C-alpha positions in Angstrom: -11.0 18.7 4.9 -8.5 18.2 2.1 -7.3 15.0 3.7 -10.7 13.4 3.7 -11.3 14.4 0.1 -8.0 12.9 -0.8 -8.8 9.7 1.0 -12.2 9.5 -0.8 -10.3 10.1 -4.1 -8.0 7.2 -3.4 -10.9 5.0 -2.4 -12.9 5.8 -5.5 -9.8 5.4 -7.7 -9.0 1.9 -6.2 -12.6 0.9 -6.6 -12.6 2.0 -10.3 -9.4 0.0 -10.8 -11.0 -3.1 -9.2 -14.1 -2.7 -11.3 -11.9 -2.4 -14.4 -10.1 -5.6 -13.5 -13.4 -7.4 -13.1 -14.7 -6.0 -16.4 -11.6 -7.1 -18.2 -11.8 -10.6 -16.8 -15.5 -10.8 -17.8 -14.6 -9.5 -21.3 -11.9 -12.1 -21.7 -14.2 -14.9 -20.5 -16.8 -13.7 -23.0 -14.3 -13.8 -25.8 -13.3 -17.4 -24.8 -16.9 -18.4 -24.7 -17.6 -17.1 -28.2 -14.3 -18.4 -29.5 -13.3 -14.9 -30.7 -9.7 -13.7 -30.9 -8.5 -11.0 -28.5 -7.4 -7.9 -30.4 -7.6 -5.1 -27.8 -9.7 -3.9 -24.8 -12.8 -1.8 -25.4 -12.2 2.0 -25.1 -14.5 2.4 -22.1 -12.4 -0.1 -20.0 -9.1 1.7 -20.9 -10.6 5.1 -20.0 -12.0 3.7 -16.8 -8.5 2.3 -15.9 -6.8 5.6 -16.7 -9.4 7.6 -14.7 -8.9 5.3 -11.7 -5.2 5.6 -11.8 -5.4 9.4 -12.2 -7.9 9.7 -9.3 -5.9 7.5 -7.0 -2.7 9.4 -7.7 -4.5 12.8 -7.2 -6.0 11.5 -3.9 -2.7 10.2 -2.6 -1.0 13.6 -3.3 -4.0 15.5 -1.8 -3.6 13.8 1.6 -0.2 15.4 2.1 1.0 12.9 4.6 4.3 12.3 3.0 7.6 12.2 4.9 10.8 13.7 3.6 13.0 11.3 1.6 16.0 12.5 3.5 15.7 11.5 7.1 18.2 14.0 8.4 15.5 15.9 10.4 14.4 12.7 12.2 17.9 11.4 12.8 19.4 14.7 14.0 17.6 14.5 17.4 18.5 10.9 18.2 21.7 9.6 19.8 23.9 6.9 18.2 23.0 4.3 20.8 19.3 4.6 20.2 19.7 3.4 16.6 20.5 -0.1 17.8 17.8 -0.2 20.5 15.3 -2.8 19.5 12.9 -3.3 22.4 10.8 -5.8 20.5 13.7 -8.2 20.5 14.4 -8.0 24.3 13.4 -11.1 26.2 13.7 -11.5 29.9 12.2 -14.9 30.4 14.9 -17.1 28.9 16.8 -20.2 30.0 19.7 -18.2 31.4 18.1 -18.3 34.8 18.3 -22.1 34.9 21.8 -22.0 33.4 23.3 -19.8 36.1 21.3 -21.2 39.0 18.9 -18.3 39.5 15.6 -19.6 40.9 12.9 -17.0 40.9 
């Protein structure tokens, strides 16, 4: 239950930040259109951005899906040879068959 609330918090926080970015771009376009000078952002945009950041950080910390910074627990159960095992880079259909006269 807490994970879904956290995910919703992150989603709402990111949506608030996107809305703030859109509002800021509209505000700057309005200032350019009226040929006004930019002094600062309106207070509601600043507060909306701060609320979005706070909500996204709270939601990310509420999901509790973090791993340890030290990977000792993950590494302790693996052998040394398994660190260099990269099955994604193994290829068995290569030109070595033609090179060594294997015809299959």
